[in-house]
DSSP file (Angstrom, degrees, kcal/mol; ACC not computed):
  #  RESIDUE AA STRUCTURE BP1 BP2  ACC     N-H-->O    O-->H-N    N-H-->O    O-->H-N    TCO  KAPPA ALPHA  PHI   PSI    X-CA   Y-CA   Z-CA
    1    1 A V              0   0    0      0, 0.0     2,-0.4     0, 0.0     0, 0.0   0.000 360.0 360.0 360.0 130.8    6.0    4.5   29.5
    2    2 A A        -     0   0    0      0, 0.0     2,-0.5     0, 0.0     5,-0.0  -0.967 360.0-136.7-119.7 138.4    9.1    6.3   28.2
    3    3 A L        -     0   0    0     -2,-0.4     2,-0.2     2,-0.1     5,-0.2  -0.811  19.3-144.5 -95.1 129.9   11.8    4.5   26.2
    4    4 A A    >   -     0   0    0     -2,-0.5     3,-2.6     3,-0.1     4,-0.1  -0.586  53.8 -27.6 -94.3 154.9   15.4    5.3   27.1
    5    5 A G  T >  S-     0   0    0      1,-0.3     3,-0.6    -2,-0.2     4,-0.3  -0.158 132.7  -4.1  54.1-129.3   18.3    5.6   24.7
    6    6 A G  T 3> S+     0   0    0      1,-0.2     4,-2.4     2,-0.1    -1,-0.3   0.338 106.4 103.3 -78.7   6.9   18.0    3.5   21.6
    7    7 A G  H <> S+     0   0    0     -3,-2.6     4,-2.6     1,-0.2    -1,-0.2   0.889  78.1  49.6 -57.1 -43.9   14.7    2.0   22.8
    8    8 A R  H <> S+     0   0    0     -3,-0.6     4,-2.5     2,-0.2     5,-0.2   0.953 112.7  47.1 -64.7 -48.1   12.5    4.1   20.6
    9    9 A S  H  > S+     0   0    0     -4,-0.3     4,-1.8     1,-0.2    -1,-0.2   0.886 112.4  48.8 -59.9 -39.6   14.5    3.3   17.6
   10   10 A R  H  X S+     0   0    0     -4,-2.4     4,-1.9     2,-0.2    -1,-0.2   0.900 111.6  50.4 -69.7 -39.8   14.5   -0.4   18.3
   11   11 A A  H  X S+     0   0    0     -4,-2.6     4,-2.5    -5,-0.2    -2,-0.2   0.893 109.8  50.9 -67.1 -37.4   10.6   -0.3   18.9
   12   12 A E  H  X S+     0   0    0     -4,-2.5     4,-2.5     1,-0.2    -1,-0.2   0.893 108.1  53.5 -65.8 -37.6   10.1    1.5   15.6
   13   13 A T  H  X S+     0   0    0     -4,-1.8     4,-2.1    -5,-0.2    -2,-0.2   0.898 110.9  44.6 -61.0 -42.8   12.2   -1.2   14.0
   14   14 A I  H  X S+     0   0    0     -4,-1.9     4,-2.4     2,-0.2    -2,-0.2   0.920 113.5  49.5 -69.7 -44.7   10.0   -4.0   15.4
   15   15 A V  H  X S+     0   0    0     -4,-2.5     4,-2.5     1,-0.2     5,-0.2   0.891 110.8  52.4 -65.1 -38.8    6.8   -2.2   14.6
   16   16 A R  H  X S+     0   0    0     -4,-2.5     4,-2.4     2,-0.2     5,-0.2   0.920 110.5  46.3 -57.7 -49.3    8.1   -1.6   11.0
   17   17 A R  H  X S+     0   0    0     -4,-2.1     4,-2.2     1,-0.2    -2,-0.2   0.916 114.2  48.5 -63.2 -45.0    8.9   -5.3   10.5
   18   18 A R  H  X S+     0   0    0     -4,-2.4     4,-2.0     2,-0.2    -2,-0.2   0.920 114.1  44.0 -60.2 -48.3    5.6   -6.4   11.9
   19   19 A R  H  X S+     0   0    0     -4,-2.5     4,-2.1     1,-0.2    -1,-0.2   0.859 113.6  50.3 -75.0 -32.1    3.4   -4.0    9.8
   20   20 A L  H  X S+     0   0    0     -4,-2.4     4,-2.7    -5,-0.2    -1,-0.2   0.893 109.9  51.4 -69.8 -36.2    5.3   -4.7    6.6
   21   21 A A  H  X S+     0   0    0     -4,-2.2     4,-2.4    -5,-0.2    -2,-0.2   0.914 109.0  51.4 -63.2 -41.1    4.9   -8.5    7.3
   22   22 A E  H  X S+     0   0    0     -4,-2.0     4,-2.4     2,-0.2     5,-0.3   0.920 110.7  47.9 -61.5 -43.1    1.2   -7.9    7.7
   23   23 A R  H  X>S+     0   0    0     -4,-2.1     4,-3.2     2,-0.2     5,-0.6   0.954 113.1  48.9 -63.1 -48.0    1.0   -6.0    4.4
   24   24 A L  I  X>S+     0   0    0     -4,-2.7     5,-1.8     1,-0.2     4,-1.3   0.913 113.3  46.1 -59.3 -45.1    3.0   -8.7    2.6
   25   25 A L  I  <5S+     0   0    0     -4,-2.4     6,-2.8     3,-0.2    -1,-0.2   0.888 122.1  34.9 -64.0 -44.4    0.8  -11.5    4.0
   26   26 A T  I  <5S+     0   0    0     -4,-2.4     4,-0.5     4,-0.2    -2,-0.2   0.920 125.1  36.5 -81.4 -46.2   -2.5   -9.8    3.2
   27   27 A D  I  <5S+     0   0    0     -4,-3.2    -3,-0.2    -5,-0.3    -2,-0.2   0.864 131.0  22.6 -81.5 -34.5   -1.8   -8.0    0.0
   28   28 A V  I  <<S+     0   0    0     -4,-1.3    -3,-0.2    -5,-0.6    -4,-0.1   0.846 134.2  31.8-100.4 -43.3    0.6  -10.4   -1.9
   29   29 A L  S   <S-     0   0    0     -5,-1.8    -3,-0.2     2,-0.1    -4,-0.1   0.477  92.7-134.9 -95.5  -1.0   -0.2  -13.8   -0.3
   30   30 A S        +     0   0    0     -4,-0.5    -4,-0.2    -6,-0.2    -3,-0.1   0.827  38.5 170.7  45.2  43.4   -3.9  -13.2    0.5
   31   31 A V        -     0   0    0     -6,-2.8    -1,-0.2    -7,-0.1    -2,-0.1  -0.715  39.1-106.2 -79.5 127.8   -3.6  -14.6    3.9
   32   32 A P     >  -     0   0    0      0, 0.0     4,-3.1     0, 0.0     3,-0.3  -0.105  36.4 -98.4 -55.4 152.9   -6.9  -13.9    5.9
   33   33 A G  H  > S+     0   0    0      1,-0.2     4,-2.2     2,-0.2     5,-0.2   0.819 116.2  38.8 -39.7 -63.1   -6.8  -11.3    8.7
   34   34 A D  H  > S+     0   0    0      1,-0.2     4,-1.9     2,-0.2    -1,-0.2   0.851 119.0  47.9 -67.4 -32.7   -6.4  -13.3   11.9
   35   35 A E  H  > S+     0   0    0     -3,-0.3     4,-3.1     2,-0.2     5,-0.3   0.914 110.1  52.8 -72.6 -41.4   -3.9  -15.7   10.3
   36   36 A A  H  X S+     0   0    0     -4,-3.1     4,-2.7     1,-0.2    -2,-0.2   0.925 108.5  50.8 -63.3 -40.1   -1.9  -12.9    8.8
   37   37 A Q  H  X S+     0   0    0     -4,-2.2     4,-1.5    -5,-0.2    -1,-0.2   0.926 112.4  46.3 -61.1 -43.1   -1.6  -11.2   12.2
   38   38 A S  H  X S+     0   0    0     -4,-1.9     4,-1.0     1,-0.2    -2,-0.2   0.928 115.9  44.6 -65.0 -44.6   -0.4  -14.5   13.8
   39   39 A Q  H >X S+     0   0    0     -4,-3.1     4,-2.6     1,-0.2     3,-0.5   0.885 107.3  58.5 -67.8 -36.4    2.1  -15.1   11.0
   40   40 A A  H 3X S+     0   0    0     -4,-2.7     4,-2.4    -5,-0.3    -1,-0.2   0.873 100.9  58.5 -60.8 -36.4    3.3  -11.5   11.0
   41   41 A C  H 3< S+     0   0    0     -4,-1.5     4,-0.4     2,-0.2    -1,-0.3   0.874 109.9  42.7 -59.4 -37.8    4.2  -12.0   14.7
   42   42 A H  H X< S+     0   0    0     -4,-1.0     3,-0.8    -3,-0.5     4,-0.5   0.886 113.0  53.7 -77.4 -41.0    6.5  -14.8   13.7
   43   43 A F  H >X S+     0   0    0     -4,-2.6     4,-1.5     1,-0.2     3,-1.3   0.850  97.6  62.4 -59.2 -39.7    7.9  -12.9   10.6
   44   44 A E  T 3< S+     0   0    0     -4,-2.4    -1,-0.2     1,-0.3    -2,-0.2   0.738 101.5  54.0 -68.6 -19.4    8.9   -9.8   12.6
   45   45 A H  T <4 S+     0   0    0     -3,-0.8    -1,-0.3    -4,-0.4    -2,-0.2   0.637 114.0  39.1 -86.5 -15.6   11.4  -12.0   14.6
   46   46 A I  T <4 S+     0   0    0     -3,-1.3     2,-0.4    -4,-0.5    -2,-0.2   0.580  84.7 106.2-113.0 -10.1   13.2  -13.4   11.5
   47   47 A L     <  -     0   0    0     -4,-1.5   -30,-0.1     4,-0.1   -26,-0.0  -0.545  58.7-146.7 -73.4 127.4   13.4  -10.5    9.1
   48   48 A S     >  -     0   0    0     -2,-0.4     4,-2.9     1,-0.1     5,-0.2  -0.475  30.0-105.0 -82.7 163.2   16.9   -9.1    8.8
   49   49 A P  H  > S+     0   0    0      0, 0.0     4,-1.8     0, 0.0     5,-0.2   0.890 121.8  51.4 -55.8 -38.7   17.2   -5.3    8.1
   50   50 A E  H  > S+     0   0    0      1,-0.2     4,-1.9     2,-0.2     5,-0.1   0.886 111.1  46.4 -65.5 -37.7   18.2   -6.0    4.5
   51   51 A V  H  > S+     0   0    0      2,-0.2     4,-2.8     1,-0.2    -1,-0.2   0.875 109.8  54.5 -75.2 -36.3   15.2   -8.3    3.9
   52   52 A T  H  X S+     0   0    0     -4,-2.9     4,-2.3     2,-0.2    -2,-0.2   0.913 108.9  48.3 -60.4 -42.0   12.8   -5.7    5.6
   53   53 A E  H  X S+     0   0    0     -4,-1.8     4,-2.6    -5,-0.2    -2,-0.2   0.912 111.8  50.3 -64.6 -42.9   14.1   -3.0    3.2
   54   54 A T  H  X S+     0   0    0     -4,-1.9     4,-2.8     1,-0.2    -2,-0.2   0.924 110.7  48.2 -62.1 -46.3   13.5   -5.4    0.3
   55   55 A V  H  X S+     0   0    0     -4,-2.8     4,-2.1     2,-0.2    -1,-0.2   0.920 111.7  50.8 -61.9 -42.2    9.9   -6.2    1.4
   56   56 A C  H  <>S+     0   0    0     -4,-2.3     5,-3.2     1,-0.2     4,-0.5   0.935 113.5  44.4 -60.5 -47.1    9.2   -2.5    1.8
   57   57 A T  H ><5S+     0   0    0     -4,-2.6     3,-0.9     1,-0.2    31,-0.3   0.891 111.8  53.1 -65.1 -40.5   10.5   -1.7   -1.7
   58   58 A F  H 3<5S+     0   0    0     -4,-2.8    30,-3.5     1,-0.3    31,-0.5   0.871 110.2  48.2 -63.1 -37.0    8.7   -4.7   -3.2
   59   59 A L  T 3<5S-     0   0    0     -4,-2.1    -1,-0.3    28,-0.2    -2,-0.2   0.543 120.6-108.0 -78.7  -7.5    5.4   -3.4   -1.6
   60   60 A G  T < 5 -     0   0    0     -3,-0.9    -3,-0.2    -4,-0.5    -2,-0.1   0.751  60.9 -70.2  86.3  24.4    6.0    0.1   -2.9
   61   61 A H      < -     0   0    0     -5,-3.2    -4,-0.1    -6,-0.2    -1,-0.1   0.985  66.2-150.8  59.3  63.7    6.8    1.7    0.5
   62   62 A P        -     0   0    0      0, 0.0    -1,-0.1     0, 0.0     9,-0.1  -0.401  10.4-149.0 -69.5 146.0    3.3    1.5    2.0
   63   63 A P  S    S+     0   0    0      0, 0.0     8,-2.4     0, 0.0     2,-0.3   0.686  75.2  33.0 -84.6 -17.3    2.4    4.1    4.5
   64   64 A T  B    S-A   70   0A   0      6,-0.3     5,-0.0   -45,-0.1    43,-0.0  -0.938  73.7-119.8-141.5 159.1    0.1    2.0    6.6
   65   65 A C    >   -     0   0    0      4,-2.4     3,-2.3    -2,-0.3   -45,-0.1  -0.338  54.3 -86.7 -85.5 175.5   -0.5   -1.6    7.8
   66   66 A P  T 3  S+     0   0    0      0, 0.0    -1,-0.1     0, 0.0   -33,-0.0   0.657 130.7  55.9 -61.0 -16.0   -3.8   -3.3    6.8
   67   67 A H  T 3  S-     0   0    0      2,-0.1     0, 0.0     0, 0.0     0, 0.0   0.353 122.1-105.7 -99.1   7.4   -5.5   -1.8    9.9
   68   68 A G  S <  S+     0   0    0     -3,-2.3     3,-0.1     1,-0.3     0, 0.0   0.510  72.7 141.1  89.1   4.7   -4.5    1.7    8.8
   69   69 A R        -     0   0    0      1,-0.1    -4,-2.4   -50,-0.0    -1,-0.3  -0.552  60.3 -97.4 -84.4 148.8   -1.7    2.3   11.4
   70   70 A P  B     -A   64   0A   0      0, 0.0    -6,-0.3     0, 0.0    -1,-0.1  -0.323  27.3-140.2 -65.4 139.5    1.3    4.1   10.2
   71   71 A I        -     0   0    0     -8,-2.4   -55,-0.1    -9,-0.1   -59,-0.0  -0.899  29.4-116.6 -94.3 117.0    4.4    2.0    9.0
   72   72 A P        -     0   0    0      0, 0.0     2,-0.1     0, 0.0   -53,-0.0  -0.385  36.2-112.9 -52.1 134.0    7.7    3.8   10.3
   73   73 A R        -     0   0    0      1,-0.1     2,-0.2     2,-0.0   -57,-0.1  -0.337  31.5-156.4 -70.9 152.9    9.7    4.8    7.3
   74   74 A G    >   -     0   0    0    -21,-0.1     3,-1.1    -2,-0.1     4,-0.5  -0.573  37.4 -90.8-118.8 177.6   13.0    3.2    6.5
   75   75 A A  G >> S+     0   0    0      1,-0.2     4,-2.8    -2,-0.2     3,-1.2   0.860 123.7  61.9 -63.0 -33.9   16.1    4.3    4.6
   76   76 A C  G 34 S+     0   0    0      1,-0.2    -1,-0.2     2,-0.2    -3,-0.0   0.697  95.9  61.3 -65.2 -19.9   14.6    2.6    1.5
   77   77 A C  G <4 S+     0   0    0     -3,-1.1    -1,-0.2     1,-0.1    -2,-0.2   0.703 122.3  15.1 -81.2 -18.8   11.7    5.0    1.6
   78   78 A T  T <4 S+     0   0    0     -3,-1.2    -2,-0.2    -4,-0.5    -3,-0.1   0.573 109.6  80.5-130.3 -21.2   13.7    8.2    1.2
   79   79 A G  S >< S-     0   0    0     -4,-2.8     3,-1.9    -5,-0.2     4,-0.1  -0.211  93.1 -90.1 -91.3-176.2   17.2    7.3   -0.1
   80   80 A S  G >  S+     0   0    0      1,-0.3     3,-1.2     2,-0.1     4,-0.1   0.661 115.3  76.5 -63.6 -19.2   18.7    6.5   -3.3
   81   81 A G  G >  S+     0   0    0      1,-0.2     3,-1.5    -6,-0.2     4,-0.3   0.564  71.1  88.1 -68.8  -8.0   18.0    2.8   -2.7
   82   82 A R  G <  S+     0   0    0     -3,-1.9     3,-0.3     1,-0.3    -1,-0.2   0.701  85.1  52.2 -65.4 -21.6   14.3    3.5   -3.6
   83   83 A D  G <  S+     0   0    0     -3,-1.2    -1,-0.3     1,-0.2    -2,-0.1   0.453  81.8  91.8 -95.3  -0.6   15.0    2.8   -7.2
   84   84 A Q  S <  S+     0   0    0     -3,-1.5     2,-0.4     1,-0.2    -1,-0.2   0.784  94.5  25.1 -67.8 -27.1   16.6   -0.5   -6.9
   85   85 A M  S    S-     0   0    0     -3,-0.3    -1,-0.2    -4,-0.3     0, 0.0  -0.999  83.3-116.2-139.1 136.3   13.5   -2.5   -7.2
   86   86 A R        -     0   0    0     -2,-0.4    -3,-0.1     1,-0.1   -26,-0.0  -0.562  40.5-117.7 -70.5 128.3   10.2   -1.7   -9.0
   87   87 A P        -     0   0    0      0, 0.0   -28,-0.2     0, 0.0   -29,-0.2  -0.299  10.2-147.1 -64.4 146.5    7.4   -1.6   -6.4
   88   88 A L  S    S+     0   0    0    -30,-3.5     2,-0.5   -31,-0.3   -29,-0.2   0.832  89.0  50.3 -80.9 -32.5    4.6   -4.1   -6.8
   89   89 A V  S    S+     0   0    0    -31,-0.5     2,-0.3    70,-0.2    70,-0.2  -0.927  72.3 170.7-111.5 129.1    2.1   -1.6   -5.4
   90   90 A V  E     -B  158   0B   0     68,-2.9    68,-3.7    -2,-0.5     2,-0.1  -0.836  39.2 -87.6-127.5 161.2    1.9    1.9   -6.7
   91   91 A R  E >   -B  157   0B   0     -2,-0.3     3,-1.5    66,-0.2     4,-0.3  -0.431  37.8-120.8 -61.4 146.2   -0.3    4.9   -6.4
   92   92 A L  G >  S+     0   0    0     64,-2.8     3,-1.6    61,-0.8    62,-0.2   0.851 111.8  61.5 -57.8 -35.6   -3.2    5.0   -8.8
   93   93 A K  G 3  S+     0   0    0     60,-1.0    -1,-0.3    63,-0.3    61,-0.1   0.624  95.0  63.1 -71.8  -8.5   -2.0    8.3  -10.2
   94   94 A E  G <  S+     0   0    0     -3,-1.5    -1,-0.3    59,-0.2    -2,-0.2   0.547  78.7 110.4 -87.0  -7.2    1.2    6.6  -11.3
   95   95 A L  S <  S-     0   0    0     -3,-1.6     2,-0.2    -4,-0.3     3,-0.1  -0.310  72.7-114.8 -67.8 147.1   -0.6    4.2  -13.7
   96   96 A A    >   -     0   0    0      1,-0.1     3,-2.6     4,-0.1    34,-0.3  -0.531  43.4 -86.6 -76.8 150.2   -0.1    4.7  -17.4
   97   97 A I  T 3  S+     0   0    0      1,-0.3    34,-0.2    -2,-0.2    -1,-0.1  -0.364 119.2  20.2 -58.5 133.2   -3.1    5.7  -19.5
   98   98 A G  T 3  S+     0   0    0     32,-3.7    -1,-0.3     1,-0.3     2,-0.2   0.261  95.1 133.2  89.6 -12.5   -4.9    2.5  -20.5
   99   99 A Q    <   -     0   0    0     -3,-2.6    31,-2.2    31,-0.1    -1,-0.3  -0.486  45.8-144.6 -77.5 141.9   -3.3    0.4  -17.7
  100  100 A G  E     +C  129   0B   0     61,-0.5    61,-2.1    29,-0.2     2,-0.3  -0.701  22.8 170.1-100.3 154.1   -5.3   -1.8  -15.5
  101  101 A A  E     -CD 128 160B   0     27,-2.4    27,-3.2    59,-0.3     2,-0.5  -0.986  32.1-120.9-160.5 161.2   -4.8   -2.5  -11.9
  102  102 A R  E     -CD 127 159B   0     57,-2.2    57,-2.6    -2,-0.3     2,-0.3  -0.913  35.8-117.8-107.1 128.8   -6.3   -4.1   -8.7
  103  103 A V  E     + D   0 158B   0     23,-3.5    22,-3.5    -2,-0.5    55,-0.3  -0.496  34.8 175.1 -69.5 129.0   -7.0   -1.8   -5.8
  104  104 A V  E     -     0   0B   0     53,-3.2     2,-0.3     1,-0.4    54,-0.2   0.851  59.9 -17.4-101.2 -47.9   -4.9   -3.0   -2.8
  105  105 A F  E     - D   0 157B   0     52,-1.4    52,-3.0    18,-0.1     2,-0.4  -0.988  51.6-142.3-159.1 158.2   -5.5   -0.3   -0.1
  106  106 A I  E     - D   0 156B   0     -2,-0.3    50,-0.2    50,-0.2    49,-0.1  -0.983   5.4-169.0-128.2 131.3   -6.8    3.2    0.3
  107  107 A T        -     0   0    0     48,-2.9    49,-0.1    -2,-0.4     4,-0.1  -0.674  21.1-167.1-119.1  75.3   -5.3    5.8    2.7
  108  108 A P        -     0   0    0      0, 0.0     3,-0.1     0, 0.0    44,-0.1  -0.264  25.9-141.7 -69.2 147.5   -7.9    8.6    2.7
  109  109 A R  S    S+     0   0    0      1,-0.2     2,-0.4     2,-0.0     3,-0.0   0.820  98.5  35.9 -70.3 -34.7   -7.1   11.9    4.1
  110  110 A F  S >  S-     0   0    0      1,-0.1     3,-1.4     0, 0.0     4,-0.4  -0.986  79.3-140.6-124.3 133.2  -10.7   12.0    5.4
  111  111 A L  T >> S+     0   0    0     -2,-0.4     3,-1.3     1,-0.3     4,-0.6   0.788  98.4  69.7 -61.9 -30.6  -12.4    8.8    6.6
  112  112 A T  H 3> S+     0   0    0      1,-0.3     4,-1.5     2,-0.2    -1,-0.3   0.752  86.1  70.4 -60.1 -24.4  -15.7    9.8    4.9
  113  113 A R  H <> S+     0   0    0     -3,-1.4     4,-3.1     1,-0.2     5,-0.3   0.850  86.7  65.0 -62.7 -33.4  -14.0    9.3    1.6
  114  114 A L  H <> S+     0   0    0     -3,-1.3     4,-2.0    -4,-0.4    -1,-0.2   0.917 103.2  44.1 -56.7 -43.3  -13.9    5.6    2.1
  115  115 A S  H  X S+     0   0    0     -4,-0.6     4,-1.9    -3,-0.2    -1,-0.2   0.897 114.9  50.5 -69.9 -38.4  -17.7    5.2    2.0
  116  116 A R  H  X S+     0   0    0     -4,-1.5     4,-0.8     2,-0.2    -2,-0.2   0.910 112.4  46.4 -59.7 -42.8  -17.9    7.6   -1.0
  117  117 A L  H  <>S+     0   0    0     -4,-3.1     5,-2.9     1,-0.2     4,-0.4   0.855 108.6  56.5 -69.8 -35.1  -15.3    5.6   -2.9
  118  118 A A  H ><5S+     0   0    0     -4,-2.0     3,-1.2    -5,-0.3    -1,-0.2   0.876 102.5  54.8 -65.2 -39.3  -17.0    2.4   -1.9
  119  119 A T  H 3<5S+     0   0    0     -4,-1.9    -1,-0.2     1,-0.3    -2,-0.2   0.785 107.0  51.9 -62.1 -26.3  -20.3    3.7   -3.6
  120  120 A L  T 3<5S-     0   0    0     -4,-0.8    -1,-0.3    -3,-0.3    -2,-0.2   0.550 124.4-106.9 -84.3  -9.2  -18.3    4.2   -6.8
  121  121 A G  T < 5S+     0   0    0     -3,-1.2     2,-1.1    -4,-0.4    -3,-0.2   0.513  77.6 136.2  91.6   8.8  -17.0    0.7   -6.6
  122  122 A L      < +     0   0    0     -5,-2.9    -1,-0.2    -6,-0.1    -2,-0.1  -0.742  28.1 129.6 -94.9  92.3  -13.5    1.7   -5.5
  123  123 A T  S >  S-     0   0    0     -2,-1.1     3,-2.1    -5,-0.1   -20,-0.3  -0.886  70.4 -71.7-132.5 160.9  -12.7   -0.8   -2.7
  124  124 A P  T 3  S+     0   0    0      0, 0.0   -20,-0.2     0, 0.0     3,-0.1  -0.348 123.1  29.4 -50.4 132.9   -9.8   -3.1   -2.1
  125  125 A G  T 3  S+     0   0    0    -22,-3.5   -21,-0.1     1,-0.4    -3,-0.0   0.057  88.7 128.2  99.6 -23.0   -9.9   -5.9   -4.6
  126  126 A S    <   -     0   0    0     -3,-2.1   -23,-3.5   -24,-0.1     2,-0.5  -0.350  55.1-132.7 -67.2 148.2  -11.7   -3.8   -7.4
  127  127 A V  E     +C  102   0B   0    -25,-0.2    15,-0.5    -3,-0.1     2,-0.3  -0.891  29.9 179.8-101.6 127.9  -10.1   -3.8  -10.8
  128  128 A V  E     -CE 101 141B   0    -27,-3.2   -27,-2.4    -2,-0.5     2,-0.4  -0.890  20.1-152.5-129.4 156.9   -9.8   -0.5  -12.5
  129  129 A R  E     -CE 100 140B   0     11,-2.0    11,-2.5    -2,-0.3     2,-0.4  -0.997  20.1-132.4-126.7 130.0   -8.5    0.9  -15.8
  130  130 A L  E     + E   0 139B   0    -31,-2.2   -32,-3.7    -2,-0.4     9,-0.2  -0.673  27.5 170.7 -85.9 129.5   -7.1    4.4  -16.1
  131  131 A H  E     -     0   0B   0      7,-3.4     2,-0.3    -2,-0.4     8,-0.2   0.779  63.0  -3.7-106.0 -34.3   -8.5    6.4  -19.1
  132  132 A Q  E     - E   0 138B   0      6,-1.2     6,-1.8     1,-0.1    -1,-0.4  -0.985  40.3-157.8-156.7 161.8   -7.3    9.9  -18.5
  133  133 A R        +     0   0    0     -2,-0.3    -1,-0.1     4,-0.2    17,-0.1   0.648  61.6  99.4-112.8 -29.1   -5.4   12.2  -16.0
  134  134 A Q  S    S-     0   0    0      1,-0.2    -1,-0.2     4,-0.0     4,-0.1  -0.945  95.0  -6.9-125.5 140.7   -6.5   15.6  -16.9
  135  135 A P  S    S-     0   0    0      0, 0.0     2,-0.3     0, 0.0    15,-0.2  -0.988 142.7  -5.5 -77.8 -14.1   -8.6   17.6  -15.8
  136  136 A S  S    S-     0   0    0     13,-0.1     2,-0.6    14,-0.1    13,-0.2  -0.895  80.4 -96.4-131.9 162.3   -9.6   14.7  -13.6
  137  137 A F  E     - F   0 148B   0     11,-2.9    11,-2.5    -2,-0.3     2,-0.6  -0.730  40.3-159.2 -77.7 119.1   -8.5   11.0  -13.3
  138  138 A V  E     -EF 132 147B   0     -6,-1.8    -7,-3.4    -2,-0.6    -6,-1.2  -0.918  13.0-176.0-103.8 124.8  -11.1    9.0  -15.2
  139  139 A L  E     -EF 130 146B   0      7,-3.0     7,-2.4    -2,-0.6     2,-0.6  -0.891  23.6-140.3-120.8 147.7  -11.4    5.3  -14.3
  140  140 A E  E     -EF 129 145B   0    -11,-2.5   -11,-2.0    -2,-0.3     2,-0.5  -0.941  18.7-178.5-103.9 126.1  -13.3    2.4  -15.6
  141  141 A I  E >   -EF 128 144B   0      3,-3.2     3,-1.8    -2,-0.6     2,-0.5  -0.890  64.8 -57.9-127.2  98.8  -14.5    0.1  -12.9
  142  142 A G  T 3  S-     0   0    0    -15,-0.5   -21,-0.0    -2,-0.5   -13,-0.0  -0.563 121.8 -17.1  64.0-118.0  -16.3   -2.8  -14.4
  143  143 A E  T 3  S+     0   0    0     -2,-0.5     2,-0.3    -3,-0.1    -1,-0.3   0.394 123.2  90.3 -96.5   4.9  -19.1   -1.2  -16.5
  144  144 A T  E <   -F  141   0B   0     -3,-1.8    -3,-3.2   -24,-0.1     2,-0.4  -0.749  58.9-156.0-103.0 144.0  -18.9    2.1  -14.7
  145  145 A T  E     +F  140   0B   0     -2,-0.3     2,-0.3    -5,-0.2    -5,-0.2  -0.988  20.6 175.8-118.5 127.2  -16.8    5.2  -15.5
  146  146 A V  E     -F  139   0B   0     -7,-2.4    -7,-3.0    -2,-0.4     2,-0.4  -0.914  21.2-142.2-128.4 158.0  -15.9    7.6  -12.7
  147  147 A A  E     +F  138   0B   0     -2,-0.3     2,-0.3    -9,-0.2    -9,-0.2  -0.970  21.2 175.8-118.4 137.9  -13.8   10.7  -12.4
  148  148 A I  E     -F  137   0B   0    -11,-2.5   -11,-2.9    -2,-0.4     2,-0.1  -0.951  29.8-106.8-134.5 155.3  -11.8   11.5   -9.3
  149  149 A D     >  -     0   0    0     -2,-0.3     4,-1.9   -13,-0.2     5,-0.2  -0.321  33.6-105.2 -80.4 171.1   -9.4   14.3   -8.5
  150  150 A A  H  > S+     0   0    0    -15,-0.2     4,-1.6     1,-0.2   -57,-0.1   0.827 117.2  56.9 -61.4 -35.5   -5.6   14.0   -8.3
  151  151 A E  H  > S+     0   0    0      1,-0.2     4,-0.5     2,-0.2     3,-0.2   0.951 111.2  42.8 -64.7 -47.8   -5.5   14.1   -4.4
  152  152 A I  H >4 S+     0   0    0      1,-0.2     3,-1.1     2,-0.2     4,-0.5   0.872 109.7  56.2 -67.0 -36.5   -7.8   11.1   -4.2
  153  153 A A  H >< S+     0   0    0     -4,-1.9   -60,-1.0     1,-0.3   -61,-0.8   0.820 105.1  55.2 -63.5 -30.3   -5.9    9.2   -7.0
  154  154 A G  H 3< S+     0   0    0     -4,-1.6    -1,-0.3    -3,-0.2    -2,-0.2   0.617 103.5  55.3 -78.4 -12.0   -2.8    9.7   -4.8
  155  155 A E  T << S+     0   0    0     -3,-1.1   -48,-2.9    -4,-0.5     2,-0.6   0.474  92.3  82.5 -98.0  -3.8   -4.5    8.0   -1.8
  156  156 A I  E <   - D   0 106B   0     -3,-0.7   -64,-2.8    -4,-0.5     2,-0.5  -0.878  63.9-160.4-105.3 123.4   -5.4    4.8   -3.7
  157  157 A Y  E     +BD  91 105B   0    -52,-3.0   -53,-3.2    -2,-0.6   -52,-1.4  -0.881  15.9 179.6-110.3 136.1   -2.7    2.2   -4.0
  158  158 A V  E     -BD  90 103B   0    -68,-3.7   -68,-2.9    -2,-0.5   -55,-0.2  -0.867  30.3-130.9-131.8 160.3   -3.0   -0.4   -6.7
  159  159 A R  E     - D   0 102B   0    -57,-2.6   -57,-2.2    -2,-0.3   -70,-0.2  -0.954  35.8-124.4-110.9 113.8   -1.2   -3.4   -8.1
  160  160 A P  E     - D   0 101B   0      0, 0.0   -59,-0.3     0, 0.0   -61,-0.0  -0.268  23.5-148.1 -56.8 140.7   -0.9   -3.2  -11.9
  161  161 A V        -     0   0    0    -61,-2.1   -61,-0.5     1,-0.1     3,-0.1  -0.841  22.5-102.0-106.8 149.0   -2.3   -6.2  -13.7
  162  162 A P        -     0   0    0      0, 0.0     2,-0.1     0, 0.0    -1,-0.1  -0.316  49.1 -89.5 -63.3 151.3   -0.9   -7.5  -17.0
  163  163 A P              0   0    0      0, 0.0   -64,-0.1     0, 0.0     0, 0.0  -0.362 360.0 360.0 -59.4 133.7   -2.8   -6.5  -20.2
  164  164 A S              0   0    0     -3,-0.1     0, 0.0    -2,-0.1     0, 0.0   0.504 360.0 360.0 -91.9 360.0   -5.6   -9.1  -21.0
């Protein structure tokens, strides 16, 4: 199938709305998988371009949907509008020293990293606290302390939690 004219752009816009809606429903509203997919199908038809950009910014410009598929980038992801709203989800390496966060999703460069990170307790839903950045990122995960390199810290997306 080949898309003519503005068809490719229109298709990317629809895919973007759908995948952002899935992220919003699963990460923020904790809607379970099948229900999130069903509701995202409805969301994609009602999101205006402005609301789509706001959702993307709110989520921290996620690169993938919950299934790991890429989310087409929008103007908010690269333009000056990126600073208009503080993202809800950030990369682990952006946390302040001593700040706690809940892991939302991981976008590993190599899929084998997922199982290695899981054995360390770094999975979506885990709560971590950043202790240091140099020479490695040192994290506390429950009663465990682990060190990871900066590349891996950039692949882990978290939602900062308020201090307890």
